[in-house]
N, C-alpha and C positions, 0 to 999 in steps of 0.2 A: 612657632614650630611645635605647638602643643599637639597638633594633629599628627605630626611625624612621630612624636614620642608615644602617642596613644597607639598607633599602629605597631610601633616597635615593641611596646609592652605586650601586645597581643601575639607576638611571635612572627610577624610578617617579614622580619629581617632586622638588620641593624639600622640605626638612624640613617646612616649613609645610604643603605640599600633602599629604605623606604622613601627617602628624598628623591632617589633616582626614579622610583615608581611614579612619583608625582610628575616629574619632568617628562616621563614617557606617556603621561595621560592615562595611566592605569587606574587611578583613583577617581571615581565619579560619585555623583549622588544617585538616588533611586531613579531619576529620570534620564540618566546618562550624561548629564552635564559634568564636564571635567572640574575636579576640585583642586584647590591649591593649598600648599603647606600652611599658609597663614589663615585659612578659613576656620571658622569656629568648629569645635568638635560636636558633631551630631551623630552619635554612634548608629542609630537605627536607620539613618538616611544614607550612610556611606556604603559604597560598593568597591570591591577590589576585583578587577577583571570581570566586572558584572555580577559578582557574587556578594551577598550580604556578609558583613563582618562576623567573625566568631563572637560568641557572647562576651560581654565585658567582665571585669573582675567581679568575683562573687560566685564563681562556678561551684557546683556540687555534682559530681559524676559518679555513677555506679558502673563498675566493670565486673564481668564474670571472668575472673582470672583462670586460665587453664594451668594444668601442671606444666612445669618446665620453664616458667618465667619467673624472674626475680624482681623484687620491688626496689629497683635501683635505677640511677641514671647513668652509672658508669660501668656496670658489669659487662665483661666482654661477650657474654652469651646473650640469650634472648631476655629482654626486659619488658615490664608491663607497659612502658611508654611506647613500645613498638605497636601496641594495639590501639593507640589513640592517634588522632591527627598529628602529623609531624610538628606543626607549629606549637602544639600544646606543651611540648617540653621546653620551648624557648620563651614561654610567657614570663612576665614579671608583673606581680609577684609570682614566685614559682608555684606550679601546680603540684601539690604534694600528696602522696598517698597518706591516708588516715590510718596509721598503724601499718602492719606488714603481714603478708602471708609468705611462708618460705617457698622455695622452688618446688617442693613436692606437694604443696597444698593448693587446692583449687577453691573457687568460690567467690563470694561477694567481697569486693574491695572498693572503698570510697576514695575519691580524690577531691581536694578543694584548694583554692588559692586564697581563701578567706581565713586568716590566722585566728580570728576570734571564734569562727565556726569550728575549726579544727580542734581548738582547745576545748570547746564545749563538748564535742563528740568524745574525746579521749578522757575528759575529766571524770574521776570517780564519782563526783557529785551528780553527774547525769544518770548514773546507774544503767547505762545501756547494756542490755544483755547481748551475747553473741552465741549463736547456735551452730554447732559443728556436727557433721555426720562422719563417723569414724568406722573403718573396717579394721578388725583386730587380727593379729597373727594367731592367737589362741583363744579357746573358749573362755567366757567369763567364769570366774570361780564362785560368784554369787554375793560377795560382800562389797563390791565396788561402789554401788549406789550409796550405801551407808557410809563408806569411807569418804566419798566425794562430798556428801552433804554434811559431814561432821563439823567442818570449819576448823579441824585440827590437823589436816593432812599437810605435811611438810615436804617440799621438794628439795632434792639434793643441792647442797651449797647455799640454801636460803635460810634466813633467820625468822621469817614471818610465815605463819601458816596460811593456807589458801582460804579464801572466802568460800562459803558453802556453794557447791555446784550441783545441778540437777541432772541425773542420768536417767535416760529413757532407753529401755532395752528393746531393740527391734527383733533381734534373735541372738543366738549365743556368741556371734562374732560381729554383729552390727549394732551400733548404739547412736543415740542422739544425745549430745552433751550441751548443756546451757551454762555458760560462764558469766560471771558478773564482774570480771576484772580481766586484764590482759597482761600476762607475764610471758617471758621469752619461751617460745615453744611449749606453751603451757599444757595443751592437750596431750602431746606426745610424752611430756615428762610426767604428767599425772598417771598415765597408764603404765609407764615404766616403774613408777613408785609402787604400783600394785602387781608388779610382775608380769606385765603384758607388753606388747609392742603394737604400735599403730602402723598398719600397712598402707592405708589410704585415708586421706583427710580432706574434708570439704566444708567450707563455711557457707551455710545456707541463709543466715539471717543476722542482721545487726539492728537492735532495737525493733522498730515496727516495720523495717524494710526487708523484703526477701527478693530473691532473684526473679521470681515469677516470669517464666517464659522468655528470659533473656538468654540466648544461646552462649555457649562457651566461646570466649574471645571477643564478644560484643560488648558495647558500652552504651550508656543512656544518660542524657543530661537530665538531672532531677529538678523539678519545678517546686514552687513554694508548698504545694499540697504534699509532695513527697517529703519535704524537709519537716513539715509538721508531723507526718506519719512516722518519721524516723524517731522522734522523741516521744511519741505517744504509744509506746509498746504496752 
């Protein structure tokens, strides 16, 4: 029954539901021959209703998250998993977002079901930068870049100063901020600490990966070249 478990782990249904799919003849090989539950697992040769299987464990996905979606599996409103194929939220191991973007933030979000890869991406040792585009409620006062780069800025209720961050000024109310760590609502709290308010926030880059022509609400499966690019910023 390894084949049944394989399909169930890919989110095609419970083991009972997948077993029924075999009995109904819906699982075939690439040539259309009916497969049986005790056949060997040959992922690339399997078809469900004539369609190739979803990728096996080891996914890395890029999503252009729109505003209004939460990075959750249980929120009663719109969630980022609504933008992925329905089976993807049923996969085992779980397809998890790598960090989060809050409901009011758009931009680049990564997903993986590879625990080791997830840990590598979020680990401070990887030193993956994150680039944010922010629209501010008030004009810059002029000392923000120095404050953010100082390595001494403290956020409210925290005991450790922020790592130095790079601020690029687009105009008086639009900036590009590059972070080298990821704290809770960090960009919004940084501008609050210098007396401003973020009205709109967009993450455009993680490490060496940018959204490059990926429309809002769309996703893309990343290949090995993209994974290498991620860590080669």
